[in-house]
C-alpha distance (Angstrom), angle and dihedral (degrees) to the residues before:
residue distance angle dihedral
M1 . . .
N2 3.79 . .
P3 3.81 113.8 .
G4 3.81 94.2 -122.2
S5 3.81 97.9 37.3
H6 3.83 92.8 101.0
L7 3.79 86.7 67.9
T8 3.81 97.6 51.4
G9 3.79 103.4 26.3
R10 3.82 89.0 -128.5
E11 3.75 123.8 116.6
E12 3.83 96.9 172.3
R13 3.75 136.7 33.5
R14 3.78 112.6 -100.6
L15 3.78 120.6 -142.0
P16 3.84 120.6 -141.1
I17 3.81 96.3 -118.7
M18 3.81 118.8 153.6
M19 3.79 112.3 -158.2
E20 3.79 132.0 162.9
V21 3.80 112.1 -113.9
K22 3.78 142.3 158.2
L23 3.80 116.9 -118.0
A24 3.79 118.9 -157.3
H25 3.78 140.1 163.9
A26 3.80 107.6 -99.8
N27 3.82 90.8 -127.7
G28 3.82 91.7 60.3
G29 3.73 137.2 -93.4
Q30 3.79 134.8 128.7
P31 3.83 112.4 -42.0
E32 3.80 119.1 -126.4
R33 3.82 117.9 -132.5
T34 3.81 108.6 -132.4
I35 3.82 145.1 134.2
T36 3.77 135.7 -102.2
D37 3.80 118.4 -117.0
N38 3.76 95.5 -162.9
I39 3.80 139.8 -11.6
S40 3.80 134.3 -151.3
P41 3.82 128.9 -177.9
H42 3.84 90.7 -94.0
G43 3.80 105.0 25.1
V44 3.77 150.2 26.3
R45 3.81 139.6 -151.1
V46 3.82 115.4 -143.1
R47 3.78 136.9 176.6
S48 3.80 117.2 -116.6
T49 3.76 137.6 -179.5
C50 3.82 89.5 -146.5
Q51 3.78 131.4 69.7
W52 3.82 113.1 -118.9
R53 3.81 128.8 -156.5
L54 3.80 124.0 -127.4
G55 3.77 111.0 -96.7
E56 3.80 96.1 22.4
Q57 3.77 115.6 137.2
A58 3.81 117.2 -122.6
E59 3.78 135.8 180.0
I60 3.80 123.8 -138.9
I61 3.80 114.6 -158.2
P62 3.83 117.6 -172.3
T63 3.80 110.4 -135.1
K64 3.82 96.2 -148.7
E65 3.78 109.5 30.7
G66 3.76 137.6 -22.4
T67 3.76 143.2 73.8
P68 3.81 119.9 -71.0
M69 3.84 111.9 -109.8
R70 3.80 129.9 -153.9
G71 3.79 117.8 -147.4
E72 3.78 145.3 166.2
V73 3.81 122.1 -109.2
V74 3.82 107.4 -116.3
Y75 3.81 96.8 173.1
C76 3.79 142.2 0.8
Q77 3.79 115.6 -159.2
K78 3.83 121.9 -169.4
V79 3.81 114.6 -135.0
E80 3.80 130.1 -157.2
D81 3.78 97.0 -101.6
G82 3.81 90.7 61.4
G83 3.79 95.2 -100.6
F84 3.77 130.7 106.9
F85 3.78 140.4 -124.4
V86 3.79 110.1 -137.7
G87 3.80 123.1 -161.6
L88 3.80 116.5 -151.4
K89 3.79 126.5 -168.9
F90 3.80 118.0 -156.9
G91 3.81 95.7 -160.6
T92 3.79 113.8 -146.7
S93 3.82 95.0 -10.8
R94 3.79 116.6 99.3
V95 3.80 118.9 -139.5
P96 3.84 104.0 -102.9
W97 3.82 95.3 -164.8
S98 3.77 115.0 132.5
I99 3.82 92.2 -142.0
L100 3.83 88.8 67.9
E101 3.80 91.3 51.9
R102 3.82 92.0 46.9
F103 3.81 91.6 49.4
N104 3.81 92.0 48.7
G105 3.80 89.3 50.0
L106 3.82 91.0 53.1
L107 3.80 91.1 51.3
L108 3.79 91.3 51.6
A109 3.80 91.8 46.9
D110 3.84 90.4 51.5
L111 3.80 90.8 48.9
F112 3.80 93.3 50.1
C113 3.80 91.4 45.8
A114 3.83 91.2 51.4
M115 3.81 91.4 48.6
R116 3.79 91.3 50.7
W117 3.84 92.6 52.6
K118 3.84 92.4 51.8
T119 3.82 94.6 57.6
C-alpha cells in the first residue's frame, strides 16, 4: 500500500482509457452497455445509469476483446446528468485487457522520446 493512499483512496495510478463494456450484476440480470472512464491494473471506473451499493459484485465484459472481469463496488458517485460513476476493484486479479498494455506501452514510448530530446 502506498504511504499516502489512505488520503486519496487510490493505491494505483489510473489511466484515462475509454473502452466500451457491458456492466452487469454478478448474480445475473440484463447487462448495461457503457464505457470505462479510466482503468488501472486492478480496477476500473465506469459510467452507469443505475446506482450501485458498496460491496456489490459486478462483472465487466469488454465488447470488442478481452476477458470478462468480476469486481467489487468500492464507490458509486452520482453525476449531474443523473447517471453514476462506479468504481470497481478486482482484488488480486490483474486486468488482462490488451488495451491497458498498449496504453502503458505508449506512455513509456513518450517518456523515452522526451528523455532522448533533452540530451
